[in-house]
Residue, then its C-alpha position, 0 to 999 in steps of 0.5 A: m423671451k430669449k435671454s442674452l447678455v450684452l457684452l459691454s466694454l470693461l465689463s464681463l459679468i459672466s466671467c469667473a475672473k474678477t474685474s476692477e469694477e467689481s472691486v467696488f462691491e467687494h470693498n463694500a461687502e467685505t471691508m465696510e462696516f455692515s449697516e442694518p437696512l432702513q425699514f419702511e412700513d410698505e412699498y408705497l412709503l419706500a416708493s415715496a422716499m425714492l421719488n422725493d427729496q426727503p425720506v419719509t423715515k428717519a435713519g438711526d444715528d448709526f445708519v450708513s448709506y450707499a450714497s455716503t460710501v460706495m457712490t463717493q468712490e473714485g470712478y463710480d459714476d463711470l460704472p455701467y451699473a452705477i446708481d445715478s441719483e443720491r436720492i436712491g443711494r441715501l435709502l440703501n445701506p452700503a450693500g445696496e439693501v432696503y427693507f419694506g414690510d416683510n421684504i428686502l430690495k437689493v440693488s447689485r452690479l447685476g440688477t435689482f433683487l427682491s425677496s422676503k426677509s426670510k430668503a435674504n441669504d439666498l438673495r444676497m448669494l445670488a446678487e454676487n453670482d456671475d452665473l445668474y443670467c444662466m439661472l433666470g427662469d420665466i418672466v412673472v408678475c412680482p407677488l411682493v409688490s402691487g400692480e402688474k410689475k414683471v420680473y424674472s423668476i430664478k430657477g431653484y430659488d422660489g420667492v427670489y426675483f430679479y429685474d434687469t435695472f441696468g439693461f444688460l439683458v435683451d431679446s436677442k432675436e437674430e442680432d449680433l449682441s456684441t455690437r449693440a448698445v444697451t439702449d438699442s433694445y428700448i430706444k433709438v439713438f441718433p447723434k445729431n451734428g452741428n450742435l454746440f453740444g452732442a444731441y440725441v433724438v430718442v424715439g420711445e417705445p411703449d415699454w415705459g419701464a425700460t432702462f436707458t442712459v443717454p449718452p451711452s457709455g463711452d460718449q459721455k465725456r465731451k471735451f473742450t478744445n483743451d482736452n484736459y477739460c470735459n463735460d460729463t452728462k448722464i440722462y437716465h431712466k432706471y427702474y427699481v421695480v418699486a419706483t423709477d428714477t429719471g433725471i440728469k447728472t452733469k459735471t465738469m471734469r479735469k484730467k490730471l492722472a485721472w478724470s475728476k470733477i471740479e467746480g465750474e459753471l454748470e447748467a441742466g434743464i428739463i424743457n419743452t415737456v408736452v404730455y398727451e392724455n386720453a380719457p374718452s368722454d371725460y374731458a367733455q366736462f371741461f367745456n361747460g361752466n368755468m373758464y378754467n378748472f383746477n385739479y390735482v393730477y397724479y401721473g403714473a406711479s408717482s406719489k407727487k400730485f401736480l396742480i393742473a389748470t385746465r381750459t379748452g384749446s384749439s388743437g394739439s399742434a397749437v399746444k405743442a408749438m407753444t413757447n415757454d413764455q407762452v406756457l408761463s403766460a397761460i399759467a399766470a392767466a389761470e392763477n389770475y382767474a383763480a384770484s378773481l374767485g378769491r382763491t390762491f393757486k400755485v399752478d404746476g402745469i396748464r392742460f388744454a382739452i382739445n375735445a371730449d376725449e383728448a387733452y395736452t398738458r404743458f409744463p414750464n421749463d425747469v432749468s438750474s444754473e450754478t457754479v458747483d461741482k455737479i448738478e442733479m435734477s430729477f424728473i418725477l413723471d413716468f414716460g407713460g401710464n395712468a393719470g388720475t385727475m381729482e375733483s375740482l378745487l373750485e366749489s362752483s364747479p363740481m366734477k367727477k374724478f377720472l382716470a386717463k391714459y397719458r404719455i410724454e409726447r415730447q421732452e428735452l433734457y440736457g446738461k452742459s459745462i460753460r468755460g468762458t464762451a465755450e459750452r460742452g454737454s449732451k442733450m436728449i430730445y425725446t419724442y413719442 
């Protein structure tokens, strides 16, 4: 792959000159008291902690996190290499580091680095090297983690690996990189006019691990009629090799000398989610026996299990056209059916088997409305991958477990501020 650097406004990663943005990490490294990284037994426990609200390991009383130090600094959220969720930041020390097994993972302004602990000094030096992109070697499968996870090797530094978490590297082909947005190599973004708040149609490509932030840098502040107030929304998908972080961060901001967040009425939502699944012949078992089946399903690399109710459906188009009220009604009907059998289930989503090979799953809308200084929402489903369906939870319906290919067919994510009758914010409409 031909490697080139995307030139972003306010950021020069190759220049030897230091920028004001780089000072965040200088402050972190030079003046903050060093805090030993958290230790996780293996990558799976680290991934689980990254994907869930509560860590699975306890920090010592003296542990200081990246979230409580670097992420609290004025203007941090506006940096193109900002970590978006506190769920990730609370696991890293102020140097952006965490241990898993005998290995170290470090998130820096350049991207994500991995190595064994024995090569930690090399890793730390490379994380501060502005010439790193000129030193990248071949794309290889990372030997430190499970699965076919691709990373860059680094010339002259065997055993140290790099992933472009913040999307600064692209396959240049013949394009002028100075005019490209970071997201352009992975998704196609089209601003839509005539909305109460800015909307972007995002057409996905089959690189499920690709990084994006919507709206792109420079378009995240949506001003009210009074230009001193705005909404700032980031819809993000960041890949840290061990786990992927997808979510929304929205806040209301007021400008005096500089922009700062204020308490106000906020709303964020993950809505109209449609998941397509394909597993040749495996859905045939849902056409016999019980009216519904109930199974735990794992999607992608997530350690979270979803309780899915499955029934037959007429067509994919009919399932995709369902309103949220219809989805909730279908889930309630499934739970009532389980109750008639003496079982109590809290169903997360409803799956419709269209034929022996295909199914569509609908999840109810997830909306948060509060008067706060910010709302953060996480979406645990990867955009595509493998979906593992476990055995039936109904004793009367023996089933084999099976593996399907899945992708998110459609989804809308948004954040907005409300001031009186006025709304400002951003929405991402994802379609496959």
